[in-house]
The first five atom37 places (N, CA, C, CB, O) and aatype in JSON, in Angstrom:
{
  "aatype": [12, 15, 10, 15, 19, 3, 19, 13, 19, 19, 7, 0, 3, 7, 6, 1, 5, 19, 10, 3, 19, 14, 6, 7, 4, 15, 3, 15, 0, 7, 13, 6, 15, 17, 1, 16, 1, 19, 17, 7, 0, 14, 19, 19, 1, 15, 10, 7, 0, 7, 13, 13, 14, 19, 10, 0, 6, 0, 3, 10, 1, 19, 3, 14, 7, 5, 19, 14, 0, 13, 10, 15, 6, 4, 10, 10, 10, 1, 6, 2, 10, 3, 11, 9, 19, 0, 7, 16, 6, 14, 19, 1, 15, 0, 16, 6, 8, 1, 3, 0, 9, 4, 3, 1, 10, 15, 9, 19, 6, 3, 0, 0, 1, 1, 0, 10, 0, 12, 7, 7, 7, 19, 10, 9, 17],
  "atom_mask": [
    [1, 1, 1, 1, 1],
    [1, 1, 1, 1, 1],
    [1, 1, 1, 1, 1],
    [1, 1, 1, 1, 1],
    [1, 1, 1, 1, 1],
    [1, 1, 1, 1, 1],
    [1, 1, 1, 1, 1],
    [1, 1, 1, 1, 1],
    [1, 1, 1, 1, 1],
    [1, 1, 1, 1, 1],
    [1, 1, 1, 0, 1],
    [1, 1, 1, 1, 1],
    [1, 1, 1, 1, 1],
    [1, 1, 1, 0, 1],
    [1, 1, 1, 1, 1],
    [1, 1, 1, 1, 1],
    [1, 1, 1, 1, 1],
    [1, 1, 1, 1, 1],
    [1, 1, 1, 1, 1],
    [1, 1, 1, 1, 1],
    [1, 1, 1, 1, 1],
    [1, 1, 1, 1, 1],
    [1, 1, 1, 1, 1],
    [1, 1, 1, 0, 1],
    [1, 1, 1, 1, 1],
    [1, 1, 1, 1, 1],
    [1, 1, 1, 1, 1],
    [1, 1, 1, 1, 1],
    [1, 1, 1, 1, 1],
    [1, 1, 1, 0, 1],
    [1, 1, 1, 1, 1],
    [1, 1, 1, 1, 1],
    [1, 1, 1, 1, 1],
    [1, 1, 1, 1, 1],
    [1, 1, 1, 1, 1],
    [1, 1, 1, 1, 1],
    [1, 1, 1, 1, 1],
    [1, 1, 1, 1, 1],
    [1, 1, 1, 1, 1],
    [1, 1, 1, 0, 1],
    [1, 1, 1, 1, 1],
    [1, 1, 1, 1, 1],
    [1, 1, 1, 1, 1],
    [1, 1, 1, 1, 1],
    [1, 1, 1, 1, 1],
    [1, 1, 1, 1, 1],
    [1, 1, 1, 1, 1],
    [1, 1, 1, 0, 1],
    [1, 1, 1, 1, 1],
    [1, 1, 1, 0, 1],
    [1, 1, 1, 1, 1],
    [1, 1, 1, 1, 1],
    [1, 1, 1, 1, 1],
    [1, 1, 1, 1, 1],
    [1, 1, 1, 1, 1],
    [1, 1, 1, 1, 1],
    [1, 1, 1, 1, 1],
    [1, 1, 1, 1, 1],
    [1, 1, 1, 1, 1],
    [1, 1, 1, 1, 1],
    [1, 1, 1, 1, 1],
    [1, 1, 1, 1, 1],
    [1, 1, 1, 1, 1],
    [1, 1, 1, 1, 1],
    [1, 1, 1, 0, 1],
    [1, 1, 1, 1, 1],
    [1, 1, 1, 1, 1],
    [1, 1, 1, 1, 1],
    [1, 1, 1, 1, 1],
    [1, 1, 1, 1, 1],
    [1, 1, 1, 1, 1],
    [1, 1, 1, 1, 1],
    [1, 1, 1, 1, 1],
    [1, 1, 1, 1, 1],
    [1, 1, 1, 1, 1],
    [1, 1, 1, 1, 1],
    [1, 1, 1, 1, 1],
    [1, 1, 1, 1, 1],
    [1, 1, 1, 1, 1],
    [1, 1, 1, 1, 1],
    [1, 1, 1, 1, 1],
    [1, 1, 1, 1, 1],
    [1, 1, 1, 1, 1],
    [1, 1, 1, 1, 1],
    [1, 1, 1, 1, 1],
    [1, 1, 1, 1, 1],
    [1, 1, 1, 0, 1],
    [1, 1, 1, 1, 1],
    [1, 1, 1, 1, 1],
    [1, 1, 1, 1, 1],
    [1, 1, 1, 1, 1],
    [1, 1, 1, 1, 1],
    [1, 1, 1, 1, 1],
    [1, 1, 1, 1, 1],
    [1, 1, 1, 1, 1],
    [1, 1, 1, 1, 1],
    [1, 1, 1, 1, 1],
    [1, 1, 1, 1, 1],
    [1, 1, 1, 1, 1],
    [1, 1, 1, 1, 1],
    [1, 1, 1, 1, 1],
    [1, 1, 1, 1, 1],
    [1, 1, 1, 1, 1],
    [1, 1, 1, 1, 1],
    [1, 1, 1, 1, 1],
    [1, 1, 1, 1, 1],
    [1, 1, 1, 1, 1],
    [1, 1, 1, 1, 1],
    [1, 1, 1, 1, 1],
    [1, 1, 1, 1, 1],
    [1, 1, 1, 1, 1],
    [1, 1, 1, 1, 1],
    [1, 1, 1, 1, 1],
    [1, 1, 1, 1, 1],
    [1, 1, 1, 1, 1],
    [1, 1, 1, 1, 1],
    [1, 1, 1, 1, 1],
    [1, 1, 1, 1, 1],
    [1, 1, 1, 0, 1],
    [1, 1, 1, 0, 1],
    [1, 1, 1, 0, 1],
    [1, 1, 1, 1, 1],
    [1, 1, 1, 1, 1],
    [1, 1, 1, 1, 1],
    [1, 1, 1, 1, 1]
  ],
  "atom_positions": [
    [[-64.06, 94.88, 226.31], [-63.1, 94.09, 225.57], [-61.86, 93.83, 226.43], [-62.72, 94.8, 224.27], [-61.6, 94.53, 227.41]],
    [[-61.13, 92.84, 226.03], [-59.92, 92.49, 226.74], [-58.74, 92.46, 225.78], [-60.07, 91.14, 227.43], [-58.89, 92.27, 224.57]],
    [[-57.57, 92.65, 226.35], [-56.33, 92.48, 225.59], [-56.01, 91.0, 225.53], [-55.16, 93.29, 226.21], [-56.18, 90.28, 226.51]],
    [[-55.54, 90.57, 224.4], [-55.13, 89.17, 224.23], [-53.64, 89.12, 223.96], [-55.91, 88.49, 223.08], [-53.08, 90.02, 223.34]],
    [[-53.01, 88.05, 224.44], [-51.6, 87.81, 224.14], [-51.52, 86.51, 223.35], [-50.73, 87.75, 225.44], [-52.06, 85.49, 223.77]],
    [[-50.84, 86.57, 222.23], [-50.71, 85.4, 221.37], [-49.26, 85.24, 220.92], [-51.65, 85.51, 220.16], [-48.47, 86.19, 220.92]],
    [[-48.95, 84.02, 220.55], [-47.65, 83.7, 219.98], [-47.83, 83.62, 218.47], [-47.07, 82.35, 220.56], [-48.83, 83.1, 217.97]],
    [[-46.85, 84.14, 217.74], [-46.9, 84.03, 216.29], [-45.57, 83.52, 215.78], [-47.26, 85.39, 215.64], [-44.53, 83.67, 216.42]],
    [[-45.63, 82.92, 214.6], [-44.43, 82.53, 213.88], [-44.49, 83.19, 212.51], [-44.31, 80.96, 213.75], [-45.57, 83.51, 212.01]],
    [[-43.34, 83.38, 211.92], [-43.28, 83.96, 210.58], [-42.99, 82.82, 209.62], [-42.19, 85.1, 210.48], [-41.97, 82.13, 209.73]],
    [[-43.89, 82.62, 208.68], [-43.75, 81.54, 207.7], [-42.68, 81.84, 206.67], [0.0, 0.0, 0.0], [-42.14, 82.94, 206.62]],
    [[-42.39, 80.84, 205.85], [-41.39, 80.97, 204.79], [-41.77, 82.08, 203.81], [-41.24, 79.65, 204.03], [-40.9, 82.66, 203.15]],
    [[-43.07, 82.37, 203.73], [-43.54, 83.42, 202.82], [-43.47, 84.8, 203.46], [-44.96, 83.13, 202.38], [-43.85, 85.8, 202.84]],
    [[-42.98, 84.86, 204.72], [-42.87, 86.13, 205.42], [-44.13, 86.58, 206.12], [0.0, 0.0, 0.0], [-44.16, 87.63, 206.75]],
    [[-45.18, 85.78, 206.0], [-46.46, 86.11, 206.63], [-46.47, 85.66, 208.09], [-47.62, 85.47, 205.86], [-45.93, 84.61, 208.44]],
    [[-47.1, 86.47, 208.93], [-47.24, 86.15, 210.35], [-48.41, 85.19, 210.54], [-47.45, 87.43, 211.19], [-49.51, 85.43, 210.04]],
    [[-48.17, 84.1, 211.26], [-49.22, 83.14, 211.57], [-49.4, 83.1, 213.08], [-48.88, 81.71, 211.0], [-48.5, 82.69, 213.81]],
    [[-50.58, 83.54, 213.55], [-50.89, 83.52, 214.97], [-51.3, 82.1, 215.34], [-52.04, 84.55, 215.32], [-52.16, 81.5, 214.71]],
    [[-50.66, 81.57, 216.37], [-50.91, 80.19, 216.79], [-52.07, 80.12, 217.77], [-49.66, 79.59, 217.42], [-52.36, 81.08, 218.48]],
    [[-52.73, 78.98, 217.8], [-53.79, 78.75, 218.77], [-53.2, 78.73, 220.17], [-54.54, 77.43, 218.47], [-52.06, 78.31, 220.37]],
    [[-53.98, 79.18, 221.13], [-53.57, 79.13, 222.53], [-53.68, 77.68, 222.99], [-54.45, 80.08, 223.43], [-54.74, 77.06, 222.84]],
    [[-52.61, 77.13, 223.55], [-52.66, 75.73, 223.99], [-53.73, 75.51, 225.06], [-51.3, 75.3, 224.53], [-54.03, 76.39, 225.86]],
    [[-54.29, 74.32, 225.04], [-55.28, 73.96, 226.04], [-54.68, 74.13, 227.43], [-55.78, 72.51, 225.82], [-53.53, 73.75, 227.68]],
    [[-55.46, 74.7, 228.32], [-55.01, 74.91, 229.69], [-54.29, 76.23, 229.9], [0.0, 0.0, 0.0], [-53.95, 76.58, 231.03]],
    [[-54.07, 76.98, 228.81], [-53.41, 78.28, 228.89], [-54.46, 79.37, 228.66], [-52.25, 78.4, 227.85], [-55.51, 79.13, 228.07]],
    [[-54.15, 80.56, 229.13], [-55.02, 81.71, 228.91], [-54.34, 82.68, 227.96], [-55.38, 82.4, 230.26], [-53.12, 82.67, 227.81]],
    [[-55.13, 83.52, 227.32], [-54.56, 84.56, 226.46], [-54.92, 85.96, 226.95], [-55.05, 84.37, 225.02], [-54.77, 86.93, 226.21]],
    [[-55.4, 86.07, 228.19], [-55.84, 87.35, 228.73], [-54.66, 88.18, 229.25], [-56.85, 87.13, 229.84], [-53.99, 87.79, 230.21]],
    [[-54.44, 89.32, 228.61], [-53.36, 90.22, 229.03], [-53.91, 91.44, 229.78], [-52.55, 90.68, 227.81], [-53.2, 92.42, 229.99]],
    [[-55.17, 91.37, 230.18], [-55.77, 92.46, 230.94], [-56.95, 93.07, 230.19], [0.0, 0.0, 0.0], [-57.29, 92.66, 229.08]],
    [[-57.54, 94.04, 230.83], [-58.67, 94.74, 230.23], [-58.16, 95.73, 229.18], [-59.49, 95.48, 231.31], [-57.01, 96.16, 229.24]],
    [[-58.99, 96.07, 228.24], [-58.63, 97.04, 227.21], [-58.16, 98.35, 227.86], [-59.83, 97.31, 226.28], [-57.23, 98.99, 227.35]],
    [[-58.77, 98.74, 228.95], [-58.38, 99.98, 229.64], [-56.97, 99.92, 230.21], [-59.36, 100.28, 230.76], [-56.38, 100.96, 230.51]],
    [[-56.41, 98.71, 230.36], [-55.06, 98.57, 230.89], [-54.01, 99.09, 229.91], [-54.77, 97.11, 231.2], [-52.86, 99.32, 230.31]],
    [[-54.38, 99.29, 228.66], [-53.43, 99.87, 227.7], [-52.81, 101.14, 228.29], [-54.13, 100.18, 226.33], [-51.6, 101.35, 228.2]],
    [[-53.66, 101.98, 228.89], [-53.17, 103.23, 229.47], [-53.12, 103.18, 231.0], [-54.06, 104.39, 229.03], [-52.22, 103.77, 231.6]],
    [[-54.06, 102.48, 231.62], [-54.14, 102.46, 233.09], [-53.03, 101.66, 233.74], [-55.46, 101.91, 233.52], [-52.62, 101.98, 234.86]],
    [[-52.51, 100.62, 233.08], [-51.47, 99.78, 233.68], [-50.25, 99.73, 232.78], [-52.0, 98.35, 233.93], [-49.22, 100.33, 233.11]],
    [[-50.33, 99.03, 231.65], [-49.15, 98.79, 230.82], [-48.53, 100.08, 230.28], [-49.51, 97.88, 229.67], [-47.32, 100.15, 230.13]],
    [[-49.33, 101.06, 229.99], [-48.8, 102.32, 229.47], [-48.77, 103.44, 230.49], [0.0, 0.0, 0.0], [-48.59, 104.61, 230.14]],
    [[-48.96, 103.1, 231.76], [-49.0, 104.1, 232.83], [-47.64, 104.77, 233.03], [-49.45, 103.45, 234.15], [-46.6, 104.16, 232.76]],
    [[-47.65, 106.01, 233.48], [-46.38, 106.71, 233.73], [-45.43, 105.93, 234.65], [-46.66, 108.06, 234.34], [-44.21, 105.97, 234.44]],
    [[-45.95, 105.23, 235.64], [-45.07, 104.48, 236.54], [-44.34, 103.36, 235.8], [-45.88, 103.91, 237.71], [-43.18, 103.09, 236.11]],
    [[-45.0, 102.71, 234.85], [-44.35, 101.65, 234.07], [-43.28, 102.27, 233.17], [-45.4, 100.87, 233.21], [-42.19, 101.72, 233.02]],
    [[-43.6, 103.41, 232.58], [-42.62, 104.11, 231.75], [-41.41, 104.54, 232.58], [-43.26, 105.34, 231.08], [-40.27, 104.46, 232.12]],
    [[-41.66, 104.98, 233.82], [-40.58, 105.48, 234.68], [-39.6, 104.37, 235.05], [-41.16, 106.1, 235.94], [-38.46, 104.66, 235.43]],
    [[-40.02, 103.13, 234.96], [-39.13, 102.0, 235.26], [-38.16, 101.73, 234.11], [-39.96, 100.74, 235.55], [-37.21, 100.97, 234.25]],
    [[-38.41, 102.37, 232.98], [-37.58, 102.14, 231.81], [-38.17, 101.13, 230.84], [0.0, 0.0, 0.0], [-37.49, 100.71, 229.9]],
    [[-39.42, 100.75, 231.06], [-40.08, 99.8, 230.16], [-40.24, 100.43, 228.78], [-41.46, 99.36, 230.73], [-40.58, 101.61, 228.66]],
    [[-40.0, 99.65, 227.76], [-40.15, 100.13, 226.4], [-41.19, 99.39, 225.59], [0.0, 0.0, 0.0], [-41.8, 99.95, 224.68]],
    [[-41.39, 98.11, 225.92], [-42.36, 97.31, 225.17], [-43.8, 97.61, 225.61], [-42.07, 95.81, 225.35], [-44.62, 98.03, 224.81]],
    [[-44.08, 97.39, 226.89], [-45.45, 97.52, 227.39], [-46.08, 98.89, 227.13], [-45.47, 97.25, 228.87], [-47.25, 98.94, 226.76]],
    [[-45.35, 100.0, 227.29], [-45.98, 101.31, 227.04], [-46.48, 101.51, 225.61], [-45.0, 102.39, 227.36], [-47.31, 102.39, 225.38]],
    [[-46.0, 100.74, 224.66], [-46.49, 100.82, 223.28], [-48.0, 100.58, 223.25], [-45.77, 99.79, 222.38], [-48.7, 101.12, 222.4]],
    [[-48.49, 99.78, 224.19], [-49.91, 99.44, 224.2], [-50.81, 100.65, 224.42], [-50.17, 98.41, 225.28], [-52.0, 100.6, 224.1]],
    [[-50.27, 101.72, 224.96], [-51.08, 102.93, 225.15], [-51.5, 103.54, 223.82], [-50.31, 103.95, 225.98], [-52.48, 104.27, 223.75]],
    [[-50.74, 103.25, 222.77], [-51.0, 103.85, 221.46], [-51.36, 102.84, 220.37], [-49.8, 104.63, 221.02], [-52.01, 103.19, 219.39]],
    [[-50.92, 101.58, 220.54], [-51.08, 100.6, 219.46], [-50.98, 99.19, 220.03], [-50.02, 100.82, 218.34], [-50.68, 99.0, 221.21]],
    [[-51.22, 98.22, 219.17], [-50.97, 96.83, 219.54], [-49.46, 96.63, 219.65], [-51.61, 95.84, 218.51], [-48.69, 97.36, 219.02]],
    [[-49.05, 95.67, 220.43], [-47.63, 95.4, 220.64], [-47.23, 94.14, 219.89], [-47.3, 95.26, 222.15], [-47.81, 93.07, 220.09]],
    [[-46.23, 94.29, 219.03], [-45.64, 93.15, 218.33], [-44.19, 93.04, 218.78], [-45.76, 93.3, 216.77], [-43.4, 93.95, 218.58]],
    [[-43.87, 91.9, 219.38], [-42.5, 91.62, 219.81], [-41.97, 90.58, 218.83], [-42.44, 91.1, 221.31], [-42.38, 89.42, 218.86]],
    [[-41.05, 90.99, 217.99], [-40.49, 90.09, 216.99], [-39.63, 89.0, 217.65], [-39.66, 90.87, 215.95], [-39.14, 89.2, 218.76]],
    [[-39.46, 87.88, 216.98], [-38.72, 86.76, 217.58], [-37.39, 87.13, 218.22], [-38.49, 85.72, 216.55], [-37.07, 86.65, 219.3]],
    [[-36.61, 87.97, 217.58], [-35.32, 88.35, 218.13], [-35.4, 89.25, 219.34], [0.0, 0.0, 0.0], [-34.41, 89.43, 220.05]],
    [[-36.59, 89.82, 219.6], [-36.8, 90.72, 220.73], [-37.35, 90.01, 221.97], [-37.73, 91.83, 220.33], [-37.43, 90.61, 223.04]],
    [[-37.73, 88.76, 221.83], [-38.4, 88.06, 222.93], [-37.53, 87.99, 224.18], [-38.77, 86.65, 222.49], [-38.07, 88.19, 225.27]],
    [[-36.22, 87.71, 224.11], [-35.43, 87.71, 225.35], [-35.47, 89.07, 226.07], [-33.98, 87.36, 225.02], [-35.57, 89.1, 227.3]],
    [[-35.4, 90.16, 225.34], [-35.48, 91.49, 225.95], [-36.87, 91.73, 226.53], [-35.13, 92.58, 224.93], [-37.01, 92.36, 227.58]],
    [[-37.89, 91.23, 225.86], [-39.25, 91.35, 226.36], [-39.42, 90.59, 227.67], [-40.26, 90.84, 225.32], [-40.05, 91.09, 228.6]],
    [[-38.86, 89.4, 227.74], [-38.91, 88.63, 229.0], [-38.18, 89.37, 230.12], [-38.3, 87.23, 228.8], [-38.6, 89.32, 231.27]],
    [[-37.1, 90.04, 229.79], [-36.38, 90.85, 230.79], [-37.26, 91.99, 231.29], [-35.07, 91.4, 230.21], [-37.26, 92.32, 232.47]],
    [[-38.01, 92.59, 230.37], [-38.93, 93.66, 230.78], [-40.06, 93.12, 231.65], [-39.51, 94.37, 229.54], [-40.48, 93.78, 232.6]],
    [[-40.54, 91.92, 231.34], [-41.55, 91.29, 232.2], [-41.0, 91.13, 233.62], [-41.97, 89.91, 231.62], [-41.7, 91.4, 234.59]],
    [[-39.76, 90.69, 233.72], [-39.11, 90.53, 235.03], [-38.99, 91.87, 235.73], [-37.72, 89.88, 234.87], [-39.22, 91.95, 236.94]],
    [[-38.65, 92.92, 235.01], [-38.57, 94.26, 235.58], [-39.9, 94.67, 236.19], [-38.14, 95.28, 234.51], [-39.95, 95.19, 237.3]],
    [[-40.99, 94.42, 235.46], [-42.31, 94.76, 235.98], [-42.65, 93.9, 237.19], [-43.37, 94.57, 234.89], [-43.18, 94.41, 238.18]],
    [[-42.34, 92.63, 237.13], [-42.63, 91.73, 238.25], [-41.88, 92.19, 239.51], [-42.23, 90.27, 237.89], [-42.43, 92.18, 240.61]],
    [[-40.63, 92.6, 239.34], [-39.83, 93.04, 240.48], [-40.32, 94.37, 241.05], [-38.37, 93.18, 240.07], [-39.95, 94.74, 242.17]],
    [[-41.14, 95.08, 240.3], [-41.64, 96.38, 240.73], [-43.17, 96.42, 240.85], [-41.18, 97.45, 239.77], [-43.78, 97.48, 240.7]],
    [[-43.77, 95.27, 241.1], [-45.24, 95.21, 241.19], [-45.81, 96.17, 242.22], [-45.68, 93.8, 241.53], [-46.81, 96.84, 241.95]],
    [[-45.19, 96.25, 243.38], [-45.73, 97.15, 244.41], [-45.7, 98.6, 243.96], [-44.94, 96.99, 245.71], [-46.63, 99.36, 244.22]],
    [[-44.64, 98.99, 243.28], [-44.53, 100.35, 242.76], [-45.59, 100.59, 241.67], [-43.1, 100.6, 242.18], [-46.2, 101.65, 241.62]],
    [[-45.82, 99.59, 240.82], [-46.82, 99.72, 239.76], [-48.21, 99.84, 240.37], [-46.76, 98.52, 238.79], [-49.01, 100.67, 239.94]],
    [[-48.51, 99.02, 241.37], [-49.81, 99.07, 242.03], [-50.02, 100.44, 242.68], [-49.94, 97.95, 243.1], [-51.09, 101.03, 242.58]],
    [[-48.98, 100.94, 243.34], [-49.08, 102.24, 244.0], [-49.24, 103.38, 242.99], [-47.86, 102.49, 244.87], [-49.81, 104.42, 243.31]],
    [[-48.73, 103.19, 241.79], [-48.76, 104.24, 240.78], [-49.9, 104.14, 239.78], [0.0, 0.0, 0.0], [-49.98, 104.95, 238.85]],
    [[-50.77, 103.17, 239.96], [-51.92, 103.02, 239.07], [-53.18, 102.96, 239.92], [-51.79, 101.75, 238.18], [-53.14, 102.61, 241.1]],
    [[-54.28, 103.3, 239.31], [-55.54, 103.35, 240.04], [-56.23, 102.0, 240.04], [-56.47, 104.41, 239.44], [-56.62, 101.49, 238.99]],
    [[-56.39, 101.4, 241.24], [-57.05, 100.09, 241.29], [-58.56, 100.22, 241.1], [-56.76, 99.41, 242.63], [-59.17, 101.2, 241.53]],
    [[-59.15, 99.23, 240.47], [-60.6, 99.18, 240.32], [-61.21, 98.64, 241.62], [-61.02, 98.3, 239.1], [-62.29, 99.04, 242.03]],
    [[-60.48, 97.73, 242.23], [-60.92, 97.15, 243.5], [-59.88, 97.51, 244.56], [-61.11, 95.6, 243.4], [-59.32, 98.6, 244.52]],
    [[-59.62, 96.62, 245.47], [-58.62, 96.89, 246.5], [-57.22, 96.82, 245.89], [-58.75, 95.89, 247.67], [-57.02, 96.25, 244.81]],
    [[-56.26, 97.39, 246.59], [-54.87, 97.35, 246.11], [-54.38, 95.91, 246.01], [-53.96, 98.16, 247.05], [-53.63, 95.59, 245.09]],
    [[-54.78, 95.06, 246.93], [-54.37, 93.65, 246.89], [-54.94, 92.95, 245.66], [-54.81, 92.92, 248.17], [-54.23, 92.21, 244.98]],
    [[-56.21, 93.18, 245.38], [-56.83, 92.58, 244.2], [-56.2, 93.12, 242.92], [-58.35, 92.83, 244.2], [-56.03, 92.38, 241.94]],
    [[-55.86, 94.4, 242.92], [-55.22, 95.02, 241.76], [-53.85, 94.38, 241.53], [-55.08, 96.56, 241.96], [-53.49, 94.05, 240.4]],
    [[-53.09, 94.21, 242.6], [-51.77, 93.59, 242.51], [-51.89, 92.16, 241.98], [-51.07, 93.59, 243.88], [-51.14, 91.74, 241.1]],
    [[-52.85, 91.41, 242.54], [-53.06, 90.03, 242.1], [-53.44, 89.96, 240.63], [-54.14, 89.36, 242.95], [-52.98, 89.08, 239.9]],
    [[-54.29, 90.88, 240.18], [-54.72, 90.89, 238.78], [-53.53, 91.19, 237.85], [-55.84, 91.93, 238.56], [-53.37, 90.53, 236.82]],
    [[-52.71, 92.16, 238.22], [-51.54, 92.48, 237.4], [-50.58, 91.3, 237.38], [-50.82, 93.74, 237.93], [-50.06, 90.94, 236.33]],
    [[-50.35, 90.71, 238.54], [-49.46, 89.55, 238.65], [-49.96, 88.4, 237.78], [-49.33, 89.1, 240.12], [-49.18, 87.77, 237.07]],
    [[-51.26, 88.12, 237.84], [-51.84, 87.04, 237.04], [-51.67, 87.3, 235.55], [-53.32, 86.86, 237.38], [-51.26, 86.41, 234.8]],
    [[-51.99, 88.52, 235.11], [-51.89, 88.83, 233.68], [-50.44, 88.83, 233.22], [-52.54, 90.19, 233.38], [-50.14, 88.42, 232.1]],
    [[-49.54, 89.28, 234.07], [-48.12, 89.26, 233.73], [-47.63, 87.82, 233.59], [-47.3, 90.0, 234.81], [-46.81, 87.53, 232.72]],
    [[-48.13, 86.92, 234.43], [-47.77, 85.51, 234.32], [-48.23, 84.92, 232.99], [-48.38, 84.71, 235.48], [-47.5, 84.14, 232.38]],
    [[-49.41, 85.3, 232.55], [-49.94, 84.83, 231.26], [-49.07, 85.34, 230.11], [-51.41, 85.28, 231.07], [-48.78, 84.6, 229.17]],
    [[-48.67, 86.61, 230.19], [-47.8, 87.19, 229.16], [-46.45, 86.49, 229.16], [-47.63, 88.72, 229.38], [-45.92, 86.16, 228.1]],
    [[-45.89, 86.26, 230.34], [-44.6, 85.58, 230.44], [-44.67, 84.16, 229.88], [-44.13, 85.54, 231.9], [-43.75, 83.7, 229.21]],
    [[-45.77, 83.48, 230.15], [-45.95, 82.13, 229.63], [-45.95, 82.14, 228.1], [-47.26, 81.51, 230.16], [-45.3, 81.31, 227.46]],
    [[-46.68, 83.08, 227.52], [-46.71, 83.19, 226.06], [-45.31, 83.51, 225.52], [-47.72, 84.28, 225.62], [-44.9, 82.97, 224.49]],
    [[-44.59, 84.39, 226.19], [-43.25, 84.76, 225.73], [-42.29, 83.57, 225.81], [-42.71, 85.93, 226.56], [-41.45, 83.41, 224.93]],
    [[-42.41, 82.76, 226.84], [-41.56, 81.57, 226.95], [-41.9, 80.56, 225.84], [-41.72, 80.91, 228.33], [-41.0, 79.93, 225.29]],
    [[-43.19, 80.41, 225.52], [-43.57, 79.53, 224.42], [-43.0, 80.05, 223.11], [-45.11, 79.42, 224.32], [-42.49, 79.29, 222.29]],
    [[-43.09, 81.37, 222.91], [-42.56, 81.97, 221.69], [-41.06, 81.76, 221.59], [-42.88, 83.46, 221.64], [-40.55, 81.43, 220.52]],
    [[-40.35, 81.95, 222.68], [-38.9, 81.78, 222.69], [-38.53, 80.34, 222.33], [-38.32, 82.16, 224.07], [-37.58, 80.11, 221.57]],
    [[-39.27, 79.39, 222.87], [-38.97, 77.97, 222.64], [-39.14, 77.57, 221.17], [-39.86, 77.1, 223.51], [-38.48, 76.64, 220.7]],
    [[-40.02, 78.27, 220.45], [-40.27, 77.88, 219.06], [-39.77, 78.89, 218.05], [-41.74, 77.67, 218.85], [-40.04, 78.78, 216.85]],
    [[-39.02, 79.88, 218.54], [-38.49, 80.89, 217.62], [-39.54, 81.83, 217.1], [0.0, 0.0, 0.0], [-39.39, 82.39, 216.01]],
    [[-40.59, 82.02, 217.86], [-41.68, 82.89, 217.45], [-41.64, 84.23, 218.17], [0.0, 0.0, 0.0], [-40.7, 84.53, 218.91]],
    [[-42.67, 85.01, 217.95], [-42.82, 86.32, 218.57], [-44.09, 86.39, 219.38], [0.0, 0.0, 0.0], [-44.85, 85.42, 219.47]],
    [[-44.32, 87.54, 219.98], [-45.46, 87.77, 220.86], [-46.28, 88.94, 220.32], [-45.0, 88.03, 222.32], [-45.73, 89.95, 219.88]],
    [[-47.57, 88.79, 220.37], [-48.48, 89.83, 219.95], [-49.46, 90.09, 221.08], [-49.23, 89.44, 218.63], [-50.12, 89.16, 221.56]],
    [[-49.55, 91.34, 221.52], [-50.58, 91.74, 222.51], [-51.46, 92.73, 221.79], [-49.95, 92.36, 223.84], [-51.0, 93.77, 221.32]],
    [[-52.75, 92.39, 221.71], [-53.7, 93.19, 220.96], [-55.07, 93.15, 221.53], [-53.75, 92.74, 219.55], [-55.99, 93.78, 220.99]]
  ]
}
């Protein structure tokens, strides 16, 4: 299984509505094992990340008002990719592991920017 990243909006009735992924975009936030191996890894926690480590225990819901802080955390991870790669166990080479994390982080950032633009939130599940 894989982790998916989606944008949601909260309707007038208070219900969460998950939006379709736009054509040409991906919703892949990594492998299910990345909950603990990457996003919830001790090295990510040591950077001060608060959103991504939630995935080690549960799905991550970033409410609309939290999206700017979530994007800041994405930037923190991006700025520390080499440290994250060194602190997590690659399935393939370190370069391929770095590229995979970078690619999935880009997909998450794209979803977060879409959510910010429409006043929505982000769900990684």
